[in-house]
N, C-alpha and C positions, 0 to 999 in steps of 0.2 A: 511768353504768355500768348495765348491764342487771341487774335483780334476777332471778337464776336461779330463785328460789322461785316467781316469778310466771309462769314459762314452763311451760305445762301438761305438755309431754312430760317435762321435767326433773323437775318436782315429783312427777309420777306414778311415775317409775321410780327415783329416788334411794333411797327407803326400802328397796326390795328389793335393789338392787345393792350396798348397804353391808353386807348380810348375807354373811359369808364362806362359810357353808355353801351358800347359794344361788349365789354366784359360782362355786364349784367345780362345783356341779351343772349350771349352765347351760353352763359351759365344756365339760364332758365331753359333755353332751347335744348341744352344737353340733358337736362332732367326729363323734358318731354320726349326727347329721342330715346332715352333709357326706357321709358314706358312703352314706346313703340317697339323697341328691341325685345322687350319681354313679350309683347303681343305677337311677335313672329312665332313664338312657341304657343302662347296662350290661345290665340284665335283658332288655328287648325286643330289643336288638341281638344279644346272644348267642343268644337264641331264634331270631331270623331266620337267624343263621349256622348253627345246628344243624338247622333245619327243611328238609324236602324242598321242591323247587320248588312254588310256588303255595300253600304251607301256612304261610307266614310270619306272616300275620295271625292265624290260628287258634292257632298255637303261642305267639306273643307274648301273645295274650289270655289263654291258659291259664297262662302263666308269671307274668304280673302278678297274676292271680287267686290262684295258688298262693302268692304271696308274702305274702298277707294274709288270704285267705278262711278258711283253717283256724283262724285266731285265734278266729273266732266259734264254731267247733266246740269248741275248747279252753275257751272261756269257759263254755259250757254243760256240757261233760262233766267238767271238772276242778274245778268249784266246791266239791265236797266236800273237796278237799285244799287248793286254792289260796285259797278264801274266808277261811280263818282265818290265812293267812300274813301277815307284816308287809309293808308297802309296799316296804321295801328288798329283801326276799327275792324278791318278785314281779319287780322290775326285774332282779335278778341272774339269776334263772331264765330270763327272756326273753332277755336279752342273751347269756347263755352259750349257749343253744340256737341263737340267730341266728348267733353266731360259728362254732359247730361246723358248722352246715349250709352256710354260705357257704364256709368253708374246705374242706369236702369237695368242693364243686363246683369250686373252683379247682384242687384236687389232681387230680381226675379229668380235668379239661380239660387240665392240664399233661401228663398221661400218655396223652392221646388215647382215654380210656375213657368220655367223657361223651356220652350220647345224649339225645334229647328227653325220653324217659320218666324217666330218672334225674334229669335236670335239674329237671323239674317236681316230681318226688317229693321231692327234697331241699329245694327252695324251700318246698314245703308243710310238710314236717317242721319246718323252721326257724321257721315262723310260728305254730306251735301255741300258744305261750304269749303271743302278741303282745297280745291284749286285756287279759290280766292285767298284763303289763308296762306298758302304757299307763296302766291304772288305777293301778298302783303309783307311776308317775312323778308323776301329778297329785295323788295322795294325799300324796306327800312334800311337794309345794308347799303343800297345805292344812295340813300339820303345821307347816311353817316359818312360815306366815303365816295364823294362825287369827284375825287381827284385821281381816280384810276387805281385805287387800292381794293377794288371789288374782288379780284381773283383770290388773294390770300384770305380775305374775309369770308368769301364763299367756301374756300377750301377748309377753313377751320370749322365752319358749320357742317360741311360734309364729313370731316374727320370725326367730329363729335357724334355725328349720326352713326358712323361706322364703329366708333368705340362702344356705342350703345349696343351694337350687334355682338360685341365681345362679351360685355358684362350682362346685358339684358337677358339673353337666353340662359346664361348660367344661373342668374337669380331665379328666372322662371322655372328652371329645372329643380332648384331647391324647394321652391314653393310647391311644385307638383308632388314632392315627396309626402306632403301632409294635406294639401288642398287641391281643388280642381282649377281648371282654366279660368273660371269666373273671378277668382281672387286676383289673378294677374291683371285682368281688365279693370278691376277696382283700383289697383295701384296706378294703372295707366290713366284713369280718370283724374286722379289726384295730380299726376304729373302735368296734365293739360291745364289744370287750374293754376299751377305755379307759373307756367308760361303766360297765361292770361293776365295775372296780376302784375307781372313784371313789365309786359308790353304796355299795359294800360297806364303805367306810371312813367314810361320812358319819355324824356324830353328830346324831341328831334329838331334839327335845323329847320328854320322857316323856308318854305318854298316860294319862289316868285309866282305871282298870279298869272296863270296861263289858261288859254282855252283848252279844255280837257276833252280828248277823244275817248269816250267811255264804252265799256262793254267788250265782250269777247270778239264780236264781229268786227269792231273797230281794230282790235288787235290783229285779227287775221288780215284785214286790209293793209295794215302797216307792214306785216310780214310779207305780204304779196309784193311789196316794193323792194324786197331784199331776197332775191332768188337763192343766194348762198345759205340763208337761214332756213328757207323753206326746205331745201334739200337736207340740211342737217336735222331739221325737225322730223322729216319723214323717215330718215335712216334711224334716228333715235327711237321713234315710235315702233319701227319694225324690230329693232334690237330688244326693246322692253317687252314687246309681245312674245317674242321667242323665249324670253326669260321666264314669262309667266308660269308655264307648266312646272318649272323648278320648284316654285313655292308649294305646289300640290304634291309633286312627285317625291320631293325629298323627305317629308314626314312619313310617307307610306313606304319609301325605300328603307328608311331607318327602322320602321316598325315591322316591315315584312322581310326584305332581303337580309337585313342585319339582325333581325329579331331584337331590336334595341328598344330603349325607353325614351321618355321625354328628356331625360338627362343627356342621352347620347345625341338626340336632335339638337339640344342646346349647345353641345360641344361642336357640332358641325357649323352652326351659325357663328359660334365664337371663333373658330378657325378662319372662317370667311372674314370676320370682322378684323382680326389681327392683320391679315393681308391687306384689307382695304384701308386700314389706318396708315400703314406704311406707304401704300400707293397714294393715298390722299394727301399726306404731308408733302410728298415729292411733287404732286401735281400743283401745289400752291406756288411753286417757283417756275412754272412752265409758261410764262406770259408770252414767250416768243416761239413756242413749239409749233411746228407745222400742223395745221388743223386736220386735214383729211387723212394723211398718213397715220396720225395718232388715233383718230376715230376708227379707222379700219383695223389697225393693229390691236386695239382694245377689243373690238368685236370678234376678230379672228381668234385672239388669245383666249377669250372667255369660252368660245365654242370648244376649243381644244380641251379645256379643263373639265368639260362635262363628259367627254368620251369614256373615261375610266369607269363611270357608273354603270355603263352597259357591258363592261368587259370583265369586271371582277366584283366579288363581294368582300373584298378586303377593306376593313374599316380604315386602316392606316393609309392605304393608297387613295381611297376616295376622299378622305378628310384632308390629306395633303394637297390633293388636286383642287379641292374646294377652297383651301387657303390661298393657293396660287391664283385661283380665279378672283378672289377678293383683291389681291395685290394688283392684278391687271386692271380690274374695274375701278379701283380707287380714285384715280384722277378724273374720271369721266363726268361726275355730276358738276363739280365746280368749274371744270373746263367749259362745259356747254352752257351753263347758266350765265357765266361771265360774258359770253358772246352775245347773248340776248340783252343783257344789261347795257352793253356798249352800243347796241344797235338802236336803242330807243332813248328819247329824252324823258325827263321826269314826268311830263304830262301824259306820256304814252305808256309808261313802264308797266303799271299794274295790268292794263289791258293786254299788252304784249305777253307778259308772263302768265296771265290767266289763260290766254289762247294757247300758249305752249303747254300749260298744265292740263288743259282740256284734252289735248291730244295724248300727252305722255301718261297721264293718270288713267286714261282709258285703255292704253295698250297693255300694261301688265295685268290688270284684272281680267281683261278679255282673254289673255293667254292663260291666266290661272283658271278661269271658268272653262276653257277648252281642255285644260289639263286634267280635270276630273274625268270626263269621258275617255280621254286618251289613256289615262292610267287604267281605267276599267277595261279598255280594249287591248292595250299592249303590255300592261304591267308597269310598275314604277321605274324599274331599271331601264327598260327600253324607251320609255317616255323621256327620261333624262338624256339617254344616248341620242335619240332623234332630235331633241332640242339642240344639242351640241352640233350635230351635223347640219341642221337647218341654219344655225347661227354662222357657222363657217361658210356655208353657201351664200348667206347674205353678204359677208365680207368680200367674197369673190365677186359677186355681182356688182357691189359698189366699186370695187377696183376696176372692173371692166367698164363701168359707166363713167369713170373719171374724165376721159377725153370729151364726152358729151357734156358733162357738168361744167368743165372748164370753158368750153365754147359758149355755153349759155350764160356765163357770168363774166365774159371778157369785159375789160375796161377798168382803168384807173383803180379807184379805191376798192371796188368789188373784187377785182383780180388779186389785189394785195390781201384782202381779208380771206380769200379762198385758201391761202397758204399759211397765214400767220395769225395767231390769236390776237396779239396786241403789240403795241409799240412801247 
C-alpha cells in the first residue's frame, strides 16, 4: 500500500486542507476566481461588441486595463484609510465594490444604455480597491498559517485561480452562444458576493497588539530594506508588463488570424489553465527551490511559448504552445507571494503586499493598454511574437545582471535568501 505521507504533493497540502477556515476561504475564492476566469473572455468580447469598426483592439485593451490598473491608484491614494483596516475588511470592501460595478454594467447593457465610455469607467471604478483586497486575502492566509505553511496555502489559491481559467472561459463560451458579454459580468458580480459573505463570517486567530506601519509608502520603505525583494519585484513587474499585450492580442489573433469565435478563445484560455494547474500544484512543493534560476527559467520559457503565434496560423500548434506556457508559469504566483509573506511580520504585511500589488497590478494593464495600439500597428500575430522576444530578452538581461545583484545583496541571511525560497 502507498504511504500517502511520502507523496510530496499530498504531504504538502494535507495540513492546510484540514483547516476548516481555510477550506471555506479557498472554496469561496475558487467561485470568485471562476467569475474572473469567465471575465477573461467576457470583458474583451463585450468591448469588441461595443466598439466602433476598427477600434476593437484599442477598446479591448483599455477595458482590460481598467479592470485592474486603478487598483494601483487606490493602493497609493487610500493608504491613509485602508492601511489600518483588518485583512477581512479589505477583502469585503474590494469584493463589494467589484460586485457593484459589474452589476451596474450588466444592468445598463440589459437596458441598451451601455457605451464604451461608461463600460470602461465602471470597470475602472470596480477595481479601485483591488490591490488592498488582494493584500487582505493573502494576509488572511498568513494569519491562518503563521507556522510556515504559507507556500502550499498560496499554491492552492493559485491553482484554484488557474482551474478557473480552464472552466471559466469554457462556460463563458457557452454563454456567448445565446447571450452577450454582459451576462458573463453579471455572473462574475454574484461570484464576488459569495466571497464577500464567506470572508465576513470567517473567524481568524487573534493578533498581538503591535504598532502598525500603515499605507503603501510604509510598505515601500519596508521593501527598501530588503534589496533582494526589490529586485524580485522589479523583474516581476517587467515580466507582467510584457505579458500585458497577450491579453489584447490573443482575442484578436483568434478572431482574425484563426477566424475563430468566442468559443475558440475560451479553448485557448482553457489550455493555458490546464498547464498552469499542473505547474501550480508542483510549485507548492518547491519550498527550497533556488529563487533566481527558477524566476529566470519561468520568464525565458514563457517567452519561448509565444513565438509560434508569429510563425504559424495552426490552431493546434499555438494552443499547444499556450498550454505549455501555462505549465511553465504555474508556480510563479505562489512562489513569489510566499517570499513577501516571509519578509514581513504581521503588522507590516498588508502594507507590504499592497505595495507589491500597486506595482504588479499596474504592470499588466499598462502592457494591455499598450497592446491595443501595437496590435493596430503590427497586427495581433506579430504583437504576440514581439512580446515573446521581449520576454526572452528580459530573461537574458536578468541573467547577465546576476553578478551585480549578488554583490548588492551580499551578507548572511540576505545572501541565503537570494538563492533559496525557504527552509
